[in-house]
N, C-alpha and C positions, 0 to 999 in steps of 0.2 A: 354547136361549134359556128361559127364564122370562121373562115377562111379566106384572106386575103388573095386574089392569082394575079401573075403576072400583071396582067391588064388591068389591075385595081379593082374587076371586077369581083364580089364577095362570096363567097358558094358557102352555102351551108348543107352542114354535115349534122347528122346523126351519129353518134358514132357509137351508140349503144345499138344501132340495128345494120351496124357492121358486122361482117363474118368474119373467126379471124384472118380469115385469108388477106380479105379487102382489107383491114387496118394493116396487115404487112407489106401488101399492095403501096397504099399507100405512105405509110409513116413507116417502112420497116428500114429500107436506107437512113433516112434519119434520126430513127434508131442506133445504128451502128455505130454512124458516127457521132453520136453522140456519146456512145458507152465505148469507143475507144477514145474520146477525149477526157472520158473520167479516167482509163484507164493510165493516161498515156501522162496526168495531170492530177490527180487529187485535189489538187487548190480549186481548178477550176468546179468543180462540186460545189464546194464551199462559197465559192463567188454565187452561182447561180443560185443557191440558197438563199443566198445574203439579199441578193437583188432582188429576189421575192418574195423575201419576209419585209425588204423596206417598201414594196409595190404595194404591198399588202397593205401596211401601214399608214402610207400616205390616204390609200381610198378612205379605209376607214376613220383617217385626221379628218377630211376633207368633206366626210356624211357628217361627222360629229359637229364639224363650224358649220355648217349648213344648218342644222339641225337648232344646234345654240343661237344663230345671225336670227332664224323665222320666229322661233321665242321672244329673244329679243325685239325682233319688232313686233310682235303682236300683243306684246304687253307696254310696251311704251305709246304705242296706239291707241289701245282700251285705258289707260291714263291718262293718255292728252284730251281725250274727249271729254275727261271728269272736269270739271273747274276746280282750280288751286288752293281750294280750303283750308288745304293742310300741308305741314310740311312731313316732305317722308323722310321716314327714320331710318332703312336698310342701311346695312352699308354693301347689300348684294347687288350683283347686277340686272338690271331690269330683267325682267320675268326668271328668278332663278330666288333661290333658299326664300327669305321674309316678304318678296315684293308680292302686295294683294292681287298681282295679275300674273302670278308663274301658276301654271297646271299645279295640280296633284305632283305629278313626275319628277316636275322641273324644282319646285319649291324642296324634293328632297336633295337637290345639287346646292351645299352649302360651300360658299366662298365668299372671301373678301371681295372689293372692287378692285382690287390685285396690279399688278404694271401691264405695262402692255399698253397698244393705241387707246386713248380713253373718248369714250362715248360722255354724251351730256341729258342726265337727266330731263324727262316733257315737265316736271314741274322742282317748284323749292325742294330742297334736299339737305337734309345735314353732311350729306356727303357728296357733293354734285356731279363728280364725274366718276366711269367707272369702266373696267377693260371687261372685253369677254374671257381670256387665253383661260382666267384659271376656272370657269364653268367649262370650258371644252377640255382640260385635263381630267377634270371628275367627271366628265362624263365617261371620257374614254375609259378613266379608272371602274367606274361600276361597268361596262360593256366587256371591260376584260379584254384591252384592244393590246399583245404583245409589240413593247415599244424595242425597232431591235436596233447593236449595237451605232451604228452608223446613221441613225436619225440624232442621236445625240451630240454630235460634234459637230 
């Protein structure tokens, strides 16, 4: 684990290599203070847990968005390199569902063109624009990502 020092220098500490005495010496005061805060106001525990859940959700959301963006970029690049001799029939975002350039995994992500910021297909298509938000939501569902209540508001 990395812990920032007062001077800004980051110290690497492997918690599994520390003895119980060393852990108490380094973190005992912090644990005691946290336990005191928890005992005084149980809402503090709830707020800390909600904050942690929201941070984990945001990390998972951005990972999913990056994966969707990479799949979309790869598919649109592959598609644009081919001569446009046909009209693309898919209603899925490029790189997903019925897109001929979707990877086998991303082909399982069935979603329509959806709402959100629109992208334009690289070739003539029956539905010339699409959004990636639906693919991101489906990917989060497939991955079993917990959506905390504070992220919905």
